[in-house]
SEKEDO-98823 format. One record per residue (C-alpha): x, y, z; residue number from 0; residue in one letter. Coordinates in pm, 1 decimal. Last residue first. Layout:
BEGIN
+----------+----------+----------+-----+------+
:       c1 :       c2 :       c3 : seq : type :
+----------+----------+----------+-----+------+
:        X :        Y :        Z : NUM :    a :
...
+----------+----------+----------+-----+------+
This chain:
BEGIN
+----------+----------+----------+-----+------+
:       c1 :       c2 :       c3 : seq : type :
+----------+----------+----------+-----+------+
:  -2427.5 :  -2955.1 :  -4005.4 : 238 :    x :
:  -2168.0 :  -3165.4 :  -3846.5 : 237 :    x :
:  -2180.9 :  -3381.7 :  -3552.1 : 236 :    x :
:  -2039.3 :  -3415.9 :  -3222.3 : 235 :    x :
:  -2089.7 :  -3699.2 :  -2970.3 : 234 :    x :
:  -1952.9 :  -3952.8 :  -3226.6 : 233 :    x :
:  -2202.7 :  -4147.7 :  -3474.6 : 232 :    x :
:  -2138.3 :  -4485.1 :  -3579.7 : 231 :    x :
:  -2332.1 :  -4584.0 :  -3894.4 : 230 :    x :
:  -2632.9 :  -4724.1 :  -4098.9 : 229 :    x :
:  -2644.3 :  -5081.7 :  -3919.8 : 228 :    x :
:  -2939.5 :  -5234.0 :  -4101.7 : 227 :    x :
:  -3214.4 :  -5445.9 :  -3963.5 : 226 :    x :
:  -3492.6 :  -5624.3 :  -4154.8 : 225 :    x :
:  -3824.7 :  -5818.7 :  -4100.1 : 224 :    x :
:  -3940.6 :  -5888.2 :  -3748.0 : 223 :    x :
:  -3957.6 :  -5518.3 :  -3665.0 : 222 :    x :
:  -3835.8 :  -5279.7 :  -3961.5 : 221 :    x :
:  -3517.4 :  -5137.2 :  -3838.1 : 220 :    x :
:  -3253.5 :  -4878.9 :  -3937.0 : 219 :    x :
:  -2955.5 :  -4877.1 :  -3706.1 : 218 :    x :
:  -2739.9 :  -4586.0 :  -3548.9 : 217 :    x :
:  -2468.0 :  -4703.0 :  -3325.3 : 216 :    x :
:  -2390.4 :  -4419.4 :  -3067.4 : 215 :    x :
:  -2042.1 :  -4347.6 :  -2982.2 : 214 :    x :
:  -1869.6 :  -4201.0 :  -2685.6 : 213 :    x :
:  -1545.8 :  -3995.0 :  -2701.3 : 212 :    x :
:  -1315.5 :  -4058.2 :  -2405.5 : 211 :    x :
:  -1374.7 :  -3886.6 :  -2053.8 : 210 :    x :
:  -1607.5 :  -4180.7 :  -1968.9 : 209 :    x :
:  -1969.1 :  -4165.9 :  -1842.6 : 208 :    x :
:  -2084.4 :  -3849.8 :  -2019.6 : 207 :    x :
:  -2449.4 :  -3928.0 :  -1954.2 : 206 :    x :
:  -2670.5 :  -3937.4 :  -2236.3 : 205 :    x :
:  -2872.8 :  -3713.0 :  -2476.2 : 204 :    x :
:  -2995.1 :  -3781.9 :  -2825.6 : 203 :    x :
:  -3115.8 :  -3575.4 :  -3086.8 : 202 :    x :
:  -3301.4 :  -3645.1 :  -3416.9 : 201 :    x :
:  -3361.4 :  -3394.4 :  -3691.5 : 200 :    x :
:  -3625.5 :  -3497.5 :  -3976.1 : 199 :    x :
:  -3638.5 :  -3474.2 :  -4350.8 : 198 :    x :
:  -3429.0 :  -3764.5 :  -4423.4 : 197 :    x :
:  -3240.2 :  -3855.2 :  -4089.5 : 196 :    x :
:  -3043.0 :  -3564.6 :  -3984.7 : 195 :    x :
:  -2806.9 :  -3549.4 :  -3678.1 : 194 :    x :
:  -2754.2 :  -3490.4 :  -3309.5 : 193 :    x :
:  -2553.2 :  -3624.8 :  -3055.5 : 192 :    x :
:  -2514.7 :  -3483.2 :  -2703.0 : 191 :    x :
:  -2289.7 :  -3558.1 :  -2403.0 : 190 :    x :
:  -2411.2 :  -3493.0 :  -2054.2 : 189 :    x :
:  -2241.0 :  -3423.0 :  -1691.9 : 188 :    x :
:  -2031.7 :  -3139.6 :  -1807.1 : 187 :    x :
:  -2354.4 :  -2947.9 :  -1832.7 : 186 :    x :
:  -2367.0 :  -2966.4 :  -1437.8 : 185 :    x :
:  -2709.5 :  -2985.4 :  -1269.9 : 184 :    x :
:  -2907.7 :  -2842.1 :   -965.3 : 183 :    x :
:  -3123.0 :  -2643.3 :  -1226.7 : 182 :    x :
:  -3087.0 :  -2334.3 :  -1005.6 : 181 :    x :
:  -2714.4 :  -2320.0 :  -1120.9 : 180 :    x :
:  -2812.8 :  -2194.5 :  -1482.7 : 179 :    x :
:  -2706.9 :  -2396.8 :  -1761.6 : 178 :    x :
:  -2481.1 :  -2407.0 :  -2064.6 : 177 :    x :
:  -2434.9 :  -2686.1 :  -2315.1 : 176 :    x :
:  -2194.0 :  -2693.8 :  -2619.0 : 175 :    x :
:  -2256.6 :  -2905.4 :  -2914.9 : 174 :    x :
:  -1966.2 :  -2924.0 :  -3142.5 : 173 :    x :
:  -2060.9 :  -2897.5 :  -3501.9 : 172 :    x :
:  -1696.4 :  -2890.4 :  -3636.8 : 171 :    x :
:  -1634.3 :  -2565.6 :  -3497.9 : 170 :    x :
:  -1876.3 :  -2457.2 :  -3237.8 : 169 :    x :
:  -2271.4 :  -2495.3 :  -3192.7 : 168 :    x :
:  -2476.3 :  -2346.6 :  -2907.6 : 167 :    x :
:  -2705.3 :  -2470.2 :  -2637.5 : 166 :    x :
:  -2904.2 :  -2353.3 :  -2337.4 : 165 :    x :
:  -3023.1 :  -2419.8 :  -1999.4 : 164 :    x :
:  -3281.3 :  -2242.6 :  -1784.2 : 163 :    x :
:  -3503.3 :  -2135.2 :  -2073.2 : 162 :    x :
:  -3642.9 :  -2480.5 :  -2092.0 : 161 :    x :
:  -3803.6 :  -2503.9 :  -1753.3 : 160 :    x :
:  -3761.9 :  -2845.1 :  -1609.3 : 159 :    x :
:  -4116.7 :  -2952.7 :  -1511.4 : 158 :    x :
:  -4159.2 :  -2999.3 :  -1864.9 : 157 :    x :
:  -4023.4 :  -3366.9 :  -1855.6 : 156 :    x :
:  -3876.3 :  -3479.9 :  -1536.5 : 155 :    x :
:  -3684.0 :  -3803.4 :  -1665.5 : 154 :    x :
:  -3338.4 :  -3625.4 :  -1661.7 : 153 :    x :
:  -3273.6 :  -3778.9 :  -2002.9 : 152 :    x :
:  -3628.5 :  -3653.3 :  -2111.7 : 151 :    x :
:  -3529.1 :  -3306.5 :  -2022.0 : 150 :    x :
:  -3188.9 :  -3336.4 :  -2207.1 : 149 :    x :
:  -3355.2 :  -3496.4 :  -2523.9 : 148 :    x :
:  -3621.7 :  -3226.7 :  -2533.4 : 147 :    x :
:  -3368.5 :  -2955.8 :  -2524.1 : 146 :    x :
:  -3159.3 :  -3092.6 :  -2787.4 : 145 :    x :
:  -3475.3 :  -3142.2 :  -3002.6 : 144 :    x :
:  -3561.8 :  -2783.4 :  -2961.1 : 143 :    x :
:  -3221.9 :  -2629.3 :  -3005.6 : 142 :    x :
:  -3157.4 :  -2821.2 :  -3335.8 : 141 :    x :
:  -3563.5 :  -2746.5 :  -3433.0 : 140 :    x :
:  -3486.3 :  -2368.8 :  -3400.8 : 139 :    x :
:  -3180.0 :  -2394.1 :  -3609.7 : 138 :    x :
:  -3355.7 :  -2579.7 :  -3872.9 : 137 :    x :
:  -3660.6 :  -2331.0 :  -3877.4 : 136 :    x :
:  -3426.4 :  -2016.8 :  -3871.0 : 135 :    x :
:  -3227.9 :  -2096.1 :  -4180.9 : 134 :    x :
:  -3474.0 :  -1931.4 :  -4431.9 : 133 :    x :
:  -3498.5 :  -1616.5 :  -4224.9 : 132 :    x :
:  -3127.7 :  -1554.9 :  -4216.4 : 131 :    x :
:  -2950.8 :  -1565.2 :  -3898.7 : 130 :    x :
:  -2937.5 :  -1305.8 :  -3615.1 : 129 :    x :
:  -3279.9 :  -1359.9 :  -3474.5 : 128 :    x :
:  -3197.6 :  -1714.8 :  -3417.5 : 127 :    x :
:  -2886.6 :  -1627.0 :  -3225.5 : 126 :    x :
:  -3059.9 :  -1365.9 :  -3018.1 : 125 :    x :
:  -3339.2 :  -1595.7 :  -2909.1 : 124 :    x :
:  -3063.2 :  -1854.3 :  -2800.2 : 123 :    x :
:  -2881.6 :  -1627.5 :  -2593.0 : 122 :    x :
:  -3201.8 :  -1500.5 :  -2431.1 : 121 :    x :
:  -3277.7 :  -1871.4 :  -2340.0 : 120 :    x :
:  -3571.3 :  -2026.1 :  -2508.1 : 119 :    x :
:  -3914.0 :  -2133.7 :  -2417.0 : 118 :    x :
:  -4136.6 :  -1815.0 :  -2421.6 : 117 :    x :
:  -3938.7 :  -1604.6 :  -2657.4 : 116 :    x :
:  -3881.4 :  -1869.1 :  -2908.6 : 115 :    x :
:  -4258.2 :  -1973.1 :  -2906.7 : 114 :    x :
:  -4330.0 :  -1633.0 :  -2981.4 : 113 :    x :
:  -4065.1 :  -1637.6 :  -3256.4 : 112 :    x :
:  -4298.8 :  -1846.6 :  -3429.8 : 111 :    x :
:  -4189.4 :  -2202.3 :  -3558.0 : 110 :    x :
:  -4229.0 :  -2274.6 :  -3913.9 : 109 :    x :
:  -4500.0 :  -2562.9 :  -3991.3 : 108 :    x :
:  -4368.8 :  -2917.5 :  -4058.4 : 107 :    x :
:  -4100.2 :  -2993.5 :  -4308.1 : 106 :    x :
:  -3817.1 :  -3017.1 :  -4066.4 : 105 :    x :
:  -3966.1 :  -3320.8 :  -3892.0 : 104 :    x :
:  -3880.7 :  -3332.6 :  -3537.6 : 103 :    x :
:  -3700.6 :  -3618.2 :  -3322.1 : 102 :    x :
:  -3620.5 :  -3642.9 :  -2958.0 : 101 :    x :
:  -3428.4 :  -3887.8 :  -2749.4 : 100 :    x :
:  -3342.0 :  -3911.0 :  -2371.9 :  99 :    x :
:  -3107.0 :  -4124.0 :  -2181.9 :  98 :    x :
:  -3071.1 :  -4273.5 :  -1820.9 :  97 :    x :
:  -2725.0 :  -4505.2 :  -1786.2 :  96 :    x :
:  -2707.4 :  -4859.1 :  -1663.8 :  95 :    x :
:  -2758.6 :  -5018.1 :  -2011.3 :  94 :    x :
:  -2854.0 :  -4804.3 :  -2316.6 :  93 :    x :
:  -3140.3 :  -4815.2 :  -2566.9 :  92 :    x :
:  -3279.8 :  -4532.1 :  -2800.9 :  91 :    x :
:  -3577.3 :  -4557.7 :  -3023.6 :  90 :    x :
:  -3681.7 :  -4337.1 :  -3299.0 :  89 :    x :
:  -4023.7 :  -4341.5 :  -3479.0 :  88 :    x :
:  -4041.6 :  -4153.6 :  -3819.0 :  87 :    x :
:  -4382.5 :  -4156.6 :  -3997.6 :  86 :    x :
:  -4442.9 :  -3786.2 :  -3888.8 :  85 :    x :
:  -4264.9 :  -3729.8 :  -3548.1 :  84 :    x :
:  -4149.4 :  -3991.7 :  -3311.6 :  83 :    x :
:  -3987.7 :  -4031.7 :  -2974.5 :  82 :    x :
:  -3888.7 :  -4313.0 :  -2772.6 :  81 :    x :
:  -3653.3 :  -4359.4 :  -2471.5 :  80 :    x :
:  -3473.2 :  -4650.5 :  -2311.6 :  79 :    x :
:  -3291.5 :  -4794.0 :  -2013.9 :  78 :    x :
:  -3175.7 :  -5164.5 :  -1954.4 :  77 :    x :
:  -3040.2 :  -5260.9 :  -1617.6 :  76 :    x :
:  -3340.7 :  -5436.0 :  -1503.2 :  75 :    x :
:  -3337.3 :  -5675.1 :  -1819.6 :  74 :    x :
:  -2978.6 :  -5803.1 :  -1747.7 :  73 :    x :
:  -3082.3 :  -5965.8 :  -1431.1 :  72 :    x :
:  -3365.7 :  -5879.8 :  -1181.8 :  71 :    x :
:  -3707.1 :  -5759.1 :  -1222.7 :  70 :    x :
:  -3897.2 :  -5674.1 :  -1533.4 :  69 :    x :
:  -4059.5 :  -5287.4 :  -1506.0 :  68 :    x :
:  -3871.8 :  -5143.4 :  -1804.7 :  67 :    x :
:  -3899.8 :  -4758.3 :  -1798.9 :  66 :    x :
:  -4147.4 :  -4501.3 :  -1939.8 :  65 :    x :
:  -4140.0 :  -4124.6 :  -1838.4 :  64 :    x :
:  -4464.9 :  -3986.8 :  -1702.4 :  63 :    x :
:  -4347.9 :  -3741.1 :  -1456.4 :  62 :    x :
:  -4404.2 :  -3941.4 :  -1141.5 :  61 :    x :
:  -4221.9 :  -4261.7 :  -1284.2 :  60 :    x :
:  -4395.0 :  -4472.4 :  -1547.4 :  59 :    x :
:  -4394.9 :  -4860.4 :  -1573.6 :  58 :    x :
:  -4323.6 :  -5130.3 :  -1859.7 :  57 :    x :
:  -4345.6 :  -5501.8 :  -1887.6 :  56 :    x :
:  -4156.4 :  -5706.4 :  -2148.5 :  55 :    x :
:  -4276.1 :  -6064.6 :  -2182.2 :  54 :    x :
:  -4420.4 :  -6034.9 :  -2554.4 :  53 :    x :
:  -4086.0 :  -5967.9 :  -2685.1 :  52 :    x :
:  -3924.2 :  -6269.7 :  -2526.7 :  51 :    x :
:  -3676.6 :  -6170.7 :  -2228.8 :  50 :    x :
:  -3336.9 :  -6300.7 :  -2237.3 :  49 :    x :
:  -3198.0 :  -5952.1 :  -2237.1 :  48 :    x :
:  -3026.8 :  -5696.2 :  -2483.2 :  47 :    x :
:  -3167.9 :  -5814.5 :  -2813.1 :  46 :    x :
:  -3521.8 :  -5867.2 :  -2653.6 :  45 :    x :
:  -3521.8 :  -5487.4 :  -2594.6 :  44 :    x :
:  -3527.4 :  -5446.2 :  -2964.5 :  43 :    x :
:  -3828.4 :  -5664.6 :  -3023.6 :  42 :    x :
:  -4026.9 :  -5507.6 :  -2747.0 :  41 :    x :
:  -3962.6 :  -5147.7 :  -2859.0 :  40 :    x :
:  -4028.9 :  -5209.5 :  -3232.1 :  39 :    x :
:  -4329.0 :  -5380.1 :  -3134.4 :  38 :    x :
:  -4460.8 :  -5098.7 :  -2932.4 :  37 :    x :
:  -4370.0 :  -4848.5 :  -3198.1 :  36 :    x :
:  -4529.0 :  -5039.0 :  -3486.0 :  35 :    x :
:  -4856.5 :  -5068.7 :  -3326.0 :  34 :    x :
:  -4845.9 :  -4699.8 :  -3207.2 :  33 :    x :
:  -4756.9 :  -4596.1 :  -3560.8 :  32 :    x :
:  -5044.2 :  -4807.5 :  -3708.4 :  31 :    x :
:  -5317.1 :  -4682.5 :  -3473.3 :  30 :    x :
:  -5200.5 :  -4318.9 :  -3558.3 :  29 :    x :
:  -5232.0 :  -4378.4 :  -3931.8 :  28 :    x :
:  -5569.8 :  -4557.1 :  -3873.3 :  27 :    x :
:  -5712.6 :  -4241.4 :  -3743.3 :  26 :    x :
:  -5950.0 :  -4265.7 :  -3443.5 :  25 :    x :
:  -5702.6 :  -4412.7 :  -3206.2 :  24 :    x :
:  -5879.0 :  -4597.8 :  -2900.1 :  23 :    x :
:  -5807.8 :  -4943.7 :  -3064.2 :  22 :    x :
:  -5424.2 :  -4892.3 :  -2998.7 :  21 :    x :
:  -5485.0 :  -4849.7 :  -2636.9 :  20 :    x :
:  -5701.8 :  -5157.8 :  -2615.2 :  19 :    x :
:  -5429.3 :  -5350.9 :  -2794.0 :  18 :    x :
:  -5166.6 :  -5206.9 :  -2543.9 :  17 :    x :
:  -5397.4 :  -5308.3 :  -2237.2 :  16 :    x :
:  -5444.2 :  -5664.9 :  -2380.7 :  15 :    x :
:  -5059.4 :  -5685.4 :  -2418.9 :  14 :    x :
:  -4908.5 :  -5658.7 :  -2771.4 :  13 :    x :
:  -4695.9 :  -5938.8 :  -2920.3 :  12 :    x :
:  -4981.2 :  -6097.5 :  -3103.3 :  11 :    x :
:  -5073.0 :  -5747.8 :  -3277.8 :  10 :    x :
:  -4725.3 :  -5741.6 :  -3434.7 :   9 :    x :
:  -4772.7 :  -6103.2 :  -3593.4 :   8 :    x :
:  -5108.1 :  -5958.2 :  -3749.3 :   7 :    x :
:  -4906.0 :  -5654.3 :  -3885.0 :   6 :    x :
:  -4689.8 :  -5882.2 :  -4048.5 :   5 :    x :
:  -4973.1 :  -6092.9 :  -4234.9 :   4 :    x :
:  -5162.5 :  -5782.4 :  -4316.6 :   3 :    x :
:  -4849.9 :  -5623.7 :  -4500.5 :   2 :    x :
:  -4886.0 :  -5247.8 :  -4418.0 :   1 :    x :
:  -4515.1 :  -5218.4 :  -4321.2 :   0 :    x :
+----------+----------+----------+-----+------+
C-alpha cells in the first residue's frame, strides 16, 4: 500500500485535523499506519450508511473511546472499534451494539510475570505458571486481548481494573468469563471471539444479543482496492 497515487487518494479523504495529526508522526511508518487506519474506518463505515467517506465525523466519550458523531438515520446506529499491532490494523463494526476489539503481535517481547501479577487475576496467574514456559507468551496474549476487548466494549478503558475479571478456556476453545460483583456487570451479557491472524492474536467482545450463537464476518480489506471475505467466525474458537 505504498503506491503514491493510492496514498494521495487516501489523503483526500482525511479532514484537516486528521492531516495535521498525521504530520505530527516522526516516523514514516507511523504516519502511514495512521493514514491507512483513518481511510479504512471511513471507507468501511460508508458501506453501512449513505454517508461518503470524507463526510464522517467522530467524537470521544469521557474515557477517550471514539464514536460516530453524524446525526440521525443509519449512521447514528453504527458502533465501531479499532486496534493495531505491528503492521496489522483491525476494525470491528456493528449496529446498535457497543463492541471492543484488540490485537497483539505474538512475535514481540515476551511478557513478564511482574505484569501478570499486577494486572491479572490470581486464577490466571496460576494457570500461566502451570504451563510450559514456551507456551506462556501466547496464553498471556490470549488473556490480554480478551481483557482489552472487554474494557473497550464497556467504553471505560483502564478505569476498569483488569484483575476484577478473568477468562479460562474449555473444550473446543470455549471462552468463559468470570467477574467480581464490584464491576456491576454480568459475564453472561457478553460474547467473545478470538483467533489468529498470521503472527497476531485478535479478540472481539460484543453484547450477547440473542440466545443463539452469533457470527462475526472476517474480511481482509485494502481501502479503495480490495475486499475479501475470509470466513465466518463463531463465538468460540479452537487453538
